[in-house]
N, C-alpha and C positions, 0 to 999 in steps of 0.2 A: 504494500500500500504506500502511496505517496502522501505527502503532508495534506493534500487536498481531500484525501479519503478515497480517491479513485485508484484502481489497480494499475500497476506498471505493465507495460506491454511485454508479453512473454516472447515475442518475436525479436524485437530489437533491444529490449531492456533499457532503452533511453527514454522513450515516450511514455505517456500516460494514456490509458484507455478512457476516452470521453464518451459519455452516453448521449445519444440523440433520440429525440422523440418525433412522432409523426401523428397524422390523423388517419383513421380508417375510412372505408368507403362510406359509412353512415355518419361520418363526422365525429365519431368518438375518438378521444385522444388515446394514443398508444405510447405509454412511457417505455423508454429504453428499447426502442425498436432496433437500434443499431449501436454498436460501439466502434469507435475509430481511434487509431493511434494519433497522438498529437504530433508525432515526428513525421513531417511530410515526406521525408526520404523513405521511411518504412512503409507507410501506406496500408498497414494491416487493418482489416475491418471484419466485423461479424454482424450479420443481419438476420432478422426473422421476417420472412415473407410467406404469408398464408400458412403459417405453422411449420414452415421448413427453415432450417438454419443454413445459411450460406457463409462460407469463409472466403476472404480474399478477393471478392469481386472488385473490378476496377471501380474507383469512385471518381465522380466528377461533379461539376456544378450543375444544379438544376436551373432550367430556364423558365420554369412555370411562374 
């Protein structure tokens, strides 16, 4: 754990895993839908989509 209370990235051991939230189809909030490493060089991420866990998908900026 880091001083912030968030876990350290197990891939690079430099960054911190930061939680991201989103909204579902019906507008309900989904807390901690994804976790991303704060180290931009690392790029590690884990997501939950429709009940499935995905690791390491490429991440990019949303234009919505």
